[in-house]
C-alpha positions, 0 to 999 in steps of 0.5 A: 594185604596177605595176598601181597606178602604171599605173592612177595614171597613166592617172588622171593623163591622164584627169583632164587630158584631162577638164578642160583641153583643151576650154577650155584647149588648144584655144583655147590652140593656136588663138591660138597658130596665130593669132599666127604666121598674122596677127601682123606678124613686123617689128612684133613684133621692134620691141616684142619682139625683138633690135631693142627695147632690153631694159626694154621688150621684157621689161616688155612681155612680163611685163606682158601675161602677168598677163593669161593665165590658163594653167598650164605647159602650156597657155601652151607653145603661146602662147609658141610662137606668140609666139616663130614669129610673130618675138618675141624669145627672152627675151620668149616665155621671160617669157611661158613663166614669168610666165603660168602663175607669176603669173596675175591668177586664181591670184594673187586665188585665192592671197591668198584662200587663203593672204593677201596677204603671200604674193601681193605675195612672189609677184608681186616673186619672178615679176618677178625671176625673169622678168627672170633668164630674159630676161637668161639666154636673151639671153647664151646665144642672143641675142634673135633668133627665127625668119623675124626678118630682113627691111627695117627697119619705120617703127615707127607705120606700120603696127598689128601685127595687122591690125583684123579679125585683132585682133578675132579674137585677142580672141575666141580670148582671151576663149575662153581667159579667161573660163572662168575669170575669169567663172565661177571656182570653179563646176563644170566644165560651166559653163566649158564652156558659157562656152567653148562660147558664145564659140567659136561666136562665134570661128568665126561671126566667123571665118566672115564675115569671114576671107579662106577663105585666111587660115583655112586659114593658121590651121587648118595653124599650128594644127595644127602646134602641136597635132602636136608638143605634145598627145603630149608633153604626155599621156606627161608627165602619164601620169608626173606621176600615178607621181610623184604616187603614189609619193612619201611624205607623211611625206617632205614633212613631214620636208624642207620644214619651215624656210626653210633653202636646202636646203628651198627647192631641194627645194620647187623640185624637187617642183614643177618635175617634178610638174603644177599646173593654174593655181589649184590650187598654192594649196589644195595648198602651204595643206595642206602649210602645215599640215603644217609646211612653211616659208614660203619653201619654200611660195612655191618651190613655188607660183612653180616648181608651176604655172610649169614642170613635168615635161610642162612639159621636155618640151614646152619641148624640142620646140617651142624645141630642147633647149639652150633647155630646158636652159638655162630649168629650172635658171634656174627651179630655181635662182633659184626657191630663191634666192626661197623662202629669201630671202622665207621668212628676210627678207620673209614 
């Protein structure tokens, strides 16, 4: 038994490394390092920090997050980069939630598998939960960030990111997004080929345009994220592989039927401790619905499955601090449960 569980954990790590490191984590870490290195912290504070109005900062953070195709672990270095570049804690955690729970790629695929009604519910629920997350983090910690103090900055006086660095960040984003957007549904080697092409273009641009000292700063900031996050991700994925091996299918059929609050809570809890790469949640939920899972619990699992996970908990605690993780995770679990119950009974 112990040997089987150990092998299940190793297989989970093997699958994660084989399909996520190159096309997801590498560009995500590079993007995080670039945001810390090149983004003007005072202007970030102006738009997404504590001096920005809640409606504006929450809306910008949530709206921009729809464009980032990332799972709960991949998005952590990106959100960390925003936070340590001077963004408010609420904006960083809204990004942390919306990007995996409702990115465009996963929404399109969810529509193909589960229908437009589920997609619309997923979008509305994700946005509502995003605002709850922002408010909770503001109330608990204040909308501040490392390096937040500085001189007043006149809006429009200078760009948030210098032109050359902006191109660099856009190239990193392309290396993160194109492998999923351009060839969605194609075999993984095709994704690697697209990622490799984008990375070669990115490296060439950086070599010719970005000053060497800035490249060194970028590499140092990127390595900081790799060093503190990647080992925890591997440990978390290993544990999730074990959990997935011991979770009985009969239990899911018995306890996740209907649209009651208990079923939604259990679905949220399963999603919160189980790792889903972006887009993998839709076929999984589709299978469970075929076995009798209710629409409300299905939505709850669609939200929390890609949105949070056990590896996500560990890495958030390491990057942002244990106290922030202890606020964020319960807010997601409670609001995900209520969203599943409400939409299951009154909308879907």
